[in-house]
C-alpha positions as CSV (number, residue, x, y, z in Angstrom):
1,X,0.0,0.0,0.0
2,X,1.2,3.5,-0.7
3,X,0.5,6.9,0.8
4,X,1.3,10.3,-0.7
5,X,2.1,13.0,1.7
6,X,3.2,16.6,1.8
7,X,5.0,16.3,5.2
8,X,6.2,13.3,7.3
9,X,7.6,13.0,10.8
10,X,11.3,12.7,11.4
11,X,10.9,9.0,12.2
12,X,8.5,6.6,10.6
13,X,7.4,3.3,12.0
14,X,9.3,0.2,10.9
15,X,6.5,-0.7,8.5
16,X,6.6,2.6,6.6
17,X,9.4,3.5,4.1
18,X,9.8,6.6,2.0
19,X,10.1,5.4,-1.6
20,X,10.5,8.7,-3.4
21,X,10.7,12.3,-2.3
22,X,10.2,15.4,-4.5
23,X,10.0,19.0,-3.6
24,X,6.4,18.8,-2.5
25,X,5.5,15.1,-2.2
26,X,6.6,12.0,-0.3
27,X,5.7,8.6,-1.6
28,X,5.5,6.2,1.4
29,X,5.3,2.4,1.0
30,X,3.4,0.7,3.8
31,X,4.1,-3.0,4.7
32,X,0.5,-3.8,5.3
33,X,1.4,-7.3,6.5
34,X,3.4,-6.0,9.5
35,X,1.7,-7.0,12.8
36,X,2.1,-3.5,14.2
37,X,0.4,-2.0,11.2
38,X,-2.4,-4.6,11.4
39,X,-3.1,-3.7,15.0
40,X,-3.2,0.0,14.1
41,X,-5.7,-0.8,11.4
42,X,-7.9,-2.7,13.9
43,X,-7.8,0.3,16.2
44,X,-9.1,2.6,13.5
45,X,-11.4,0.3,11.7
46,X,-15.0,1.4,11.3
47,X,-18.0,-0.1,9.5
48,X,-18.4,1.6,6.2
49,X,-21.5,-0.3,5.2
50,X,-23.0,-3.5,6.7
51,X,-20.2,-6.1,6.8
52,X,-17.6,-3.9,5.2
53,X,-14.9,-2.4,7.5
54,X,-12.3,0.2,6.6
55,X,-10.0,2.9,7.9
56,X,-10.1,6.5,7.0
57,X,-6.8,7.7,5.5
58,X,-7.0,10.9,7.4
59,X,-7.3,9.0,10.7
60,X,-4.2,6.9,9.9
61,X,-2.2,9.9,8.7
62,X,-3.1,12.0,11.7
63,X,-1.9,9.2,14.0
64,X,1.4,8.9,12.0
65,X,1.9,12.7,11.9
66,X,1.6,12.7,8.1
67,X,0.0,15.6,6.2
68,X,-1.7,14.1,3.2
69,X,-1.3,15.6,-0.2
70,X,-4.3,17.7,-1.2
71,X,-4.0,17.8,-4.9
72,X,-6.7,19.3,-7.1
73,X,-8.8,17.0,-9.3
74,X,-7.0,18.5,-12.4
75,X,-3.6,17.6,-10.9
76,X,-4.8,14.1,-10.1
77,X,-6.1,13.6,-13.6
78,X,-2.8,14.8,-15.1
79,X,-0.9,12.4,-12.8
80,X,-3.2,9.6,-13.8
81,X,-2.7,10.4,-17.5
82,X,1.1,10.2,-17.0
83,X,0.9,6.9,-15.1
84,X,-1.4,5.4,-17.8
85,X,1.1,6.4,-20.5
86,X,3.9,4.7,-18.5
87,X,1.8,1.6,-18.2
88,X,1.0,1.5,-21.9
89,X,4.7,1.5,-22.8
90,X,5.9,-0.7,-19.9
91,X,7.7,-3.9,-21.2
92,X,5.7,-6.1,-18.9
93,X,2.4,-4.7,-20.1
94,X,3.5,-5.1,-23.7
95,X,4.5,-8.7,-23.0
96,X,1.1,-9.4,-21.6
97,X,-0.5,-8.1,-24.8
98,X,1.8,-10.3,-26.9
99,X,0.8,-13.3,-24.9
100,X,-2.9,-12.8,-25.5
101,X,-4.1,-10.4,-22.8
102,X,-7.3,-8.8,-24.1
103,X,-9.2,-6.9,-21.5
104,X,-12.7,-5.7,-22.3
105,X,-11.5,-2.1,-21.5
106,X,-8.0,-1.1,-22.4
107,X,-5.5,1.6,-21.8
108,X,-7.0,3.7,-24.6
109,X,-10.4,3.5,-22.9
110,X,-8.8,4.8,-19.6
111,X,-7.1,7.6,-21.4
112,X,-10.3,8.6,-23.1
113,X,-12.2,8.6,-19.9
114,X,-9.6,10.9,-18.3
115,X,-9.6,13.2,-21.3
116,X,-13.4,13.5,-21.0
117,X,-13.0,14.4,-17.4
118,X,-10.3,17.0,-18.3
119,X,-12.7,18.5,-20.8
120,X,-15.5,18.7,-18.2
121,X,-13.2,20.3,-15.7
122,X,-12.1,22.9,-18.3
123,X,-15.7,23.6,-19.3
124,X,-16.7,24.1,-15.6
125,X,-13.8,26.5,-15.1
126,X,-15.0,28.8,-17.9
127,X,-17.4,31.6,-16.8
128,X,-20.9,30.9,-17.9
129,X,-22.7,33.6,-19.9
């Protein structure tokens, strides 16, 4: 599991590792199999809907002293487009395609959906007459 944060404490628990650090964002890898992490999840678990339990990211980050990244939707869409492009050209993905991987929806479908979302965001940014 990964978290993306703007700030992190000086010391992270043994089950959390900084993977990448840029000027304004930390990527933190969480070893979700670690027993200490599991007990923390149990402490914060709440019932989301009948029979489904989860943990709010803000509760977990607050406990860890992590300030979550608060990117705009436009920034998230741009990051998603970049990641999808990287997936499309990744050697492992290309190998899957060569060996017969044929999903009902493909990378182009995902890119199109994000493009439509970008257009909608731009349209809503324009002043209406």
